[in-house]
N, C-alpha and C positions, 0 to 999 in steps of 0.2 A: 504493500500500500504506500502511495506517495506521501511525503512529509506533510504536504498541504491538505491532504484529504481529511475532512471531518470524521472523527472516529468516536464512537460511543462505547465506553467500557461498562459492563454490568457485573457487579459483585453481589452475589446472593447465594446462600448455602442451599437453597431449595432448587433442585434440578428442574422441576416443572415451571417455576418462575423464570429461571434462566432461559428455558426453551421458548416460553411464550413471549418474553421480552425480545429475544433475538429475532423471532419471527416478525413481531410488530415493527421493530426498528429497521430490519432489513427491507420490509415492505414499504417503509417510508423513505428508503434510499440511503440509509446510513450504513457505514461500515461498522461492524459490531464485533467485540471480543468479550466473552463471558468468563468469569472466574468464580470458583466455588468458595473461596475464602479471601480474606484481606491479605494474608501473607502471600498467597499465590499471586495476587495482583501486585504487591510490593516488589516481587521478584522480576516483574516485567520491566524492561528498559523504558525510559521515559519517551513518550511520543512527542516529536518536535512540532507537530502541527496542531490545529484546533482540535480539542477533544472535550468530552464531557463524561463524568463518572456518575452512573446510576447506582446508588449504594444502599444496600439494606442496612438498617440500624442494628438490629439484634441478630448476631451470628455467634457461633461457638468460637472460642479463642479470641482473636482480636476483633472487637465489634466495629461498627461503622464509624462511630464518633472517635474511637481510638485510632482508626485508620486515618481519619481526617487530621487528627493531631500529628500522627507520624509523618504524613505527607508534608504538613506545614513545617515540622521540625527539620525535615530533610531538604527544605527549600524547593519542593516539587510543586509548581503552580498547577492547580487543578480546580476546575469548576465542577461543583457537585450538586446532584439532585438526590436527596435522601428519600427512600421509601420505607415505610414501617407499618406493621400491623398493630402497634401499640404506642401511638404518639401521646406524649404528655407535654405540658408546658415547659418544664425545665429542659427536657430533651430538645424541644423545638428551639428554645432560646439559645442553647449551647451550639446547636447545629448552625443556626443563622449567624451567631456571633463569630463562628469559625469561618464564615464566608460562603455557606451553602446558598445556592440560588433558590432552592425550594425544598419543601418537605411534604411528601404526599402520603396519604394513608392507603394501605392495602384493603381490599383489592383496588389497584390503581386503574382509573379511567384512562383508556388509551389516548384520547384526545388531550387530556390534561397533561399526561406524561410527555407527549410529543411537543406540546406548547412549552413545557418547562425545559425540555432539551433544546428547543430552538433558542430560548432565552440564555440557556447555559452556554451554548456554542457562540452566540453573539457576544456574550461577556468575554469568552475566551479569546475570540478574535481581537476584541479591543485590548485585552491584557497583553496579547502577543505583539500588537502594534505599539503599545506603550513601552514594552520591554525592548523592542527593536530600536525605538526612538532614543531611549536612554542609552543603549549600547553605542549608538551612532554619536551622540553627544560626548560620551566618555572617550570615544576614540579620538575626537577632535581635541579634547582636553589633554590627552596623552602626547599630542604634537607640540604642546607648549613647552618652552624652556622653563627652568625653575623661576627665573626672574619674571618671565611673562605670566606664569601662573600666579605669582605674587601680585602683579599689576591687575590681573583679571579679578582676583579675590577682592581687591580694594575698589576697583571701578564699579563693581556691582553693588557695593554698599552706598554708592552715591558720592564718593569722594571726587573732588576736582583734581586735575593734574598736579597743581601746586601742592595740595595736601598730600597726595600720594608721594610726591618727590620728598616731602618732609619726613614722612613715615619711613621710607626706604633709604633715605640719605643719598639720593641721586639727583641729577639735574632734571629740571622740568622738561627740557628738550628730549632727554633720554626716555622719560616717562611717555612722551608723545609717540616716540618711535615704537616702544614696547606695546603701547595701547593700540596703535595701528596694526601691528602684527597680530595681536590678540583678536582684533575684530576680523582680520583676514582669515586666520586659522580657524576661528570659531564660526566663520561664515555668517557674521551678524551685521546687519545693515544699520543698526542703531544700538544705543546703550540699553534701551528698553528691551530689544530683542536679546541682547546679551544677558540681561537679567533673567529673562524667561528661560534661556538655555541653562543658566546656572541653577535656577530654581528647579528645573526639570531633573537635575541629577543631585539635588540636595547640597549644592555648593555654597549657598548663601548662609553666612553666619549672621544672625540677627544682631543689630547694633544694641549695645547696652544703654 
């Protein structure tokens, strides 16, 4: 399956549920992989393209909420739709706080599930786009020299060239040269755009 193909993972210990969900999702045009346990799913390599995890809450061994926590701890970005036969408020709150897109009660209505998966995949596409954007900005930052990085960090706080020169103990003309190189390497057309780029990768340090 190509990296960009949307893929739906199903993790449920009930074979009949896995079979019916695979049939439903395949009929809707999705690529589907089903797993009988959370640990079986964790052993699968990360999918680089858009994906969604349809996850049973109550399972032997590692349950759905614990799998959600394990994925987060491992830094594995994953949009999740929980399904459960025994929903309660604390469970729902924990799942949604952990970033779940939805929590559906069994027996799951097929249309409700497909709608939730559509939202799940849309969120994942946005997250992938955001991650790619951050990686691109970080790549630009890595092209800066140490001095240019210092000037960059001060420019985005709103400092003028004269003030930056004072802080770094260099000439104002030198600051202008470094500033111009920063704007060029970061591909920013204005200070406002430079600030947005810095903010996008968490480089702005709030002024005290």
